C-alpha positions as CSV (number, residue, x, y, z in Angstrom):
1,M,-13.5,0.4,-0.5
2,D,-14.0,-0.2,-4.0
3,A,-15.8,-3.0,-4.3
4,R,-14.1,-4.3,-8.3
5,P,-12.3,-7.2,-8.1
6,K,-8.6,-6.6,-7.9
7,A,-6.1,-7.5,-11.1
8,V,-2.3,-7.1,-11.1
9,V,-0.9,-6.2,-14.1
10,L,3.0,-6.1,-15.2
11,L,3.4,-3.6,-17.3
12,S,7.0,-4.3,-19.5
13,G,5.9,-0.3,-21.4
14,G,5.7,-2.3,-24.7
15,V,2.2,-2.7,-26.6
16,D,1.0,-6.4,-25.5
17,S,1.1,-5.0,-22.0
18,T,-0.5,-1.7,-22.2
19,T,-3.4,-3.8,-24.1
20,A,-3.5,-6.4,-21.4
21,A,-4.2,-3.6,-19.2
22,A,-6.6,-1.7,-21.1
23,L,-8.4,-5.2,-21.3
24,T,-8.8,-5.8,-18.1
25,A,-9.8,-2.0,-16.8
26,R,-12.2,-2.2,-19.4
27,E,-13.8,-6.0,-17.7
28,D,-14.1,-3.2,-14.6
29,F,-11.0,-4.5,-12.7
30,A,-9.6,-2.4,-10.4
31,L,-5.9,-2.2,-11.8
32,Y,-2.5,-2.9,-9.7
33,A,0.4,-2.0,-11.9
34,L,3.7,-3.3,-11.7
35,T,7.0,-2.7,-13.1
36,L,10.2,-4.0,-13.0
37,A,13.7,-3.4,-14.5
38,Y,15.4,-5.8,-15.9
39,G,17.8,-4.5,-18.6
40,Q,15.4,-2.3,-20.1
41,R,16.7,1.3,-20.3
42,H,13.4,3.8,-18.8
43,A,15.4,5.2,-16.2
44,V,12.6,8.3,-16.3
45,E,10.0,5.9,-14.6
46,L,12.6,5.0,-12.1
47,E,13.5,8.1,-10.9
48,A,9.9,9.8,-11.0
49,A,9.1,7.2,-8.1
50,R,12.1,8.2,-6.2
51,R,11.1,12.0,-6.1
52,I,7.9,10.8,-5.6
53,A,8.9,8.0,-2.7
54,P,12.8,8.4,-1.9
55,Q,14.6,5.7,-0.1
56,S,14.2,7.6,3.2
57,L,10.4,8.1,3.0
58,V,10.2,3.9,2.0
59,E,12.1,2.9,5.2
60,R,10.2,5.2,7.6
61,M,6.9,3.7,6.6
62,I,6.8,0.0,7.5
63,P,7.1,0.8,10.7
64,L,4.9,3.6,10.7
65,G,2.4,1.8,9.5
66,V,3.3,-1.0,12.1
67,L,3.2,1.9,15.1
68,I,-0.2,2.3,13.6
69,Y,-2.1,-0.6,13.4
70,A,-0.6,-1.5,16.9
71,G,-1.2,1.8,18.3
72,T,-4.5,1.7,17.4
73,G,-4.9,-1.5,19.8
74,V,-2.6,0.1,22.2
75,V,-5.2,3.0,23.2
76,G,-8.0,1.1,23.7
77,L,-6.3,-1.0,26.0
78,I,-4.5,2.3,27.7
79,L,-8.8,3.7,27.7
80,G,-9.8,0.6,29.6
81,K,-11.2,-2.0,26.7
82,N,-9.2,-4.8,25.5
83,Y,-6.8,-4.8,22.3
84,L,-9.6,-5.1,19.8
85,D,-12.0,-3.3,21.8
86,Y,-12.6,-0.1,19.2
87,S,-15.9,1.3,21.2
88,V,-13.7,3.7,22.9
89,F,-12.9,6.1,19.7
90,S,-16.5,7.4,19.5
91,H,-19.2,8.1,22.0
92,D,-21.1,5.8,19.8
93,A,-19.5,2.2,19.6
94,A,-20.2,1.6,16.0
95,H,-18.8,4.7,14.9
96,G,-15.9,4.0,17.3
97,H,-15.4,0.0,16.1
98,E,-15.3,1.9,12.1
99,L,-12.7,4.5,13.1
100,G,-10.7,1.3,14.7
101,I,-10.9,-0.8,11.9
102,F,-10.4,2.1,9.0
103,L,-6.9,3.3,11.8
104,V,-5.8,-0.6,11.0
105,E,-6.5,-0.6,7.8
106,A,-4.5,2.6,7.0
107,G,-1.0,1.2,8.9
108,V,-1.6,-1.9,6.8
109,L,-2.0,-0.2,4.4
110,V,1.4,1.9,4.7
111,T,3.1,-1.0,5.8
112,V,2.4,-3.1,3.2
113,A,3.2,-0.1,0.4
114,G,6.3,0.6,2.3
115,T,7.2,-3.1,1.8
116,M,6.4,-3.1,-1.9
117,T,8.5,-0.1,-2.9
118,A,11.1,-1.4,-0.7
119,L,10.9,-4.1,-2.6
120,F,10.9,-2.7,-6.1
121,Y,13.9,-0.6,-5.2
122,A,15.8,-4.0,-4.5
123,F,15.3,-5.4,-7.3
124,V,15.7,-2.2,-9.2
125,E,19.3,-1.9,-8.2
126,R,20.4,-5.3,-8.3
127,G,20.2,-4.4,-12.4
128,R,22.5,-1.7,-12.3
């Protein structure tokens, strides 16, 4: 896990936002870049995003993530433990706990990434 402080940088494609991102990176922040279409014409980037994460994939990511993190707890129940007891995932309780937390976090990652991408696409479509 990246222990650096996190920073969100809004990128417009211009010199100012690029400079802000460079200065933030120089201060050793983990960068998360956001960009939105608000009348400018950078269709190439939007089409690249759609090739990497097509709408059909994004629509499946949200429930898939929920299934991963909820399913992790359900597996514990099925195997005779409590919902948040991940010790059943390994012969060693500590390793099982780490694996369970990793799976839950992976599910959250998939859900949040799908939601943010869906919101991005919704905002982009409003401008067309």
